[in-house]
C-alpha positions as CSV (number, residue, x, y, z in Angstrom):
1,M,-10.8,45.2,-46.4
2,Y,-12.4,41.8,-46.8
3,V,-12.9,39.3,-44.1
4,S,-13.7,35.7,-44.7
5,D,-16.0,33.6,-42.6
6,A,-15.0,30.0,-43.0
7,N,-17.9,28.6,-41.0
8,N,-20.6,30.2,-43.2
9,N,-18.6,30.3,-46.4
10,N,-18.9,34.1,-46.8
11,V,-16.6,36.9,-47.7
12,R,-17.6,40.2,-46.2
13,R,-16.4,43.7,-47.0
14,V,-15.5,45.8,-44.0
15,T,-15.0,49.6,-44.1
16,I,-12.9,51.1,-41.4
17,T,-13.6,54.8,-40.6
18,T,-12.0,56.9,-38.0
19,A,-13.6,59.7,-36.0
20,S,-11.9,63.1,-35.6
21,A,-10.9,62.1,-32.1
22,L,-10.0,58.5,-31.4
23,P,-11.4,57.1,-28.2
24,A,-9.1,56.4,-25.3
25,P,-7.8,52.8,-25.2
26,L,-9.5,50.4,-22.9
27,A,-7.4,49.8,-19.8
28,I,-8.4,48.1,-16.6
29,G,-6.6,47.5,-13.3
30,T,-3.1,47.9,-11.9
31,L,-0.1,46.0,-13.2
32,T,2.3,45.2,-10.3
33,L,5.8,44.3,-11.4
34,S,7.7,41.7,-9.5
35,P,11.1,42.7,-7.9
36,S,13.9,42.5,-10.4
37,L,17.0,44.4,-11.5
38,I,16.5,46.7,-14.5
39,G,19.5,47.2,-16.8
40,V,20.3,50.1,-19.0
41,A,18.3,49.0,-22.0
42,D,15.5,47.0,-20.2
43,Q,11.9,47.9,-20.6
44,L,9.5,48.0,-17.7
45,T,6.5,46.6,-19.5
46,A,5.5,45.2,-22.9
47,W,3.5,47.4,-25.2
48,R,0.6,45.0,-25.0
49,A,0.2,45.5,-21.3
50,L,-3.0,47.5,-20.9
51,A,-3.4,48.7,-17.4
52,V,-4.5,52.0,-15.9
53,A,-1.6,52.0,-13.5
54,V,1.9,50.3,-13.4
55,D,3.3,49.8,-9.9
56,A,7.1,49.4,-10.4
57,Q,8.2,50.4,-6.9
58,S,9.8,47.0,-6.2
59,L,12.3,47.4,-9.2
60,S,16.0,48.2,-8.8
61,F,17.6,50.2,-11.5
62,S,21.3,49.6,-12.3
63,A,21.6,52.9,-14.2
64,P,19.7,56.3,-14.3
65,L,16.2,56.2,-15.6
66,N,16.0,56.7,-19.4
67,A,13.6,56.5,-22.3
68,N,14.6,52.8,-22.9
69,H,13.0,51.8,-19.6
70,T,9.7,53.4,-20.5
71,A,9.7,52.6,-24.2
72,G,7.3,49.7,-23.8
73,I,4.7,51.6,-21.8
74,N,1.4,51.8,-23.6
75,P,-0.2,55.2,-23.8
76,A,-3.2,53.7,-22.0
77,V,-1.1,53.6,-18.8
78,R,-2.1,56.7,-16.9
79,T,-0.2,56.2,-13.6
80,L,3.3,55.0,-13.0
81,A,4.7,54.4,-9.5
82,L,8.5,54.0,-9.4
83,G,10.7,53.3,-6.4
84,N,14.2,54.9,-5.9
85,V,15.5,56.1,-9.2
86,V,18.3,58.4,-10.4
87,L,17.5,61.1,-12.9
88,T,19.9,62.9,-15.3
89,A,19.6,66.4,-16.7
90,Q,18.2,66.6,-20.2
91,P,19.0,69.2,-22.9
92,G,15.5,70.6,-23.0
93,A,11.8,69.9,-23.3
94,G,11.5,70.2,-27.1
95,A,10.4,67.4,-29.4
96,S,13.9,66.9,-30.8
97,D,15.6,66.8,-27.4
98,A,16.6,63.6,-25.5
99,H,14.1,62.8,-22.8
100,T,14.0,60.7,-19.6
101,F,10.7,59.1,-20.7
102,S,9.7,57.6,-24.0
103,T,7.3,59.3,-26.3
104,S,4.5,57.0,-25.4
105,A,5.1,57.6,-21.7
106,R,5.2,61.3,-22.1
107,R,1.9,61.3,-24.0
108,G,0.0,58.9,-21.7
109,L,1.2,59.5,-18.1
110,H,-1.0,61.7,-16.0
111,A,0.3,60.7,-12.6
112,L,3.9,59.9,-11.5
113,T,5.2,58.8,-8.1
114,L,8.9,58.3,-7.5
115,T,11.7,58.5,-4.9
116,V,14.6,60.6,-6.0
117,A,17.5,62.4,-4.4
118,A,17.6,65.2,-6.9
119,L,15.5,66.7,-9.7
120,P,17.8,67.8,-12.5
121,P,16.6,70.2,-15.2
122,Y,14.1,68.9,-17.7
123,A,14.3,65.4,-16.2
124,L,10.6,65.2,-15.9
125,A,9.4,66.8,-19.1
126,L,6.0,65.0,-19.3
127,T,3.4,67.0,-21.3
128,A,0.3,65.2,-20.0
129,L,1.4,65.0,-16.3
130,D,-1.3,66.3,-13.9
131,T,0.0,64.8,-10.6
132,L,3.6,64.4,-9.4
133,N,4.5,62.8,-6.1
134,V,8.2,63.0,-5.2
135,A,9.8,61.6,-2.1
136,A,13.4,61.7,-0.8
137,P,15.2,58.4,-0.3
138,A,15.5,57.1,3.3
139,C,18.9,57.7,4.8
């Protein structure tokens, strides 16, 4: 790849190499989402949002949580805090099965907090998950 430097009138050749293991993306702080209603196909965050944690406890979901909601979550996000959500049963935990969480969320999330009335089969198939905090909704 060549990069031009207009200020010094130079053209420089740049070689990009990758290591066997890519470093973790740089992510700093917590992204707190403002209260809003989330529709069936709405995303919680944009892909460019680099935060260690996303606090989405103030959101209201008009439909059960699905992969569309988490499709914009960058794999740099390690922690997701959700408020009261509804989960649906999924066919399995395999790569070709439908999932509640997007591929990027399944790869990146290490901690999940949510309030849910029931935990259907395979609803929380998250391969990297280390910590799960589940609370029952208030009556």
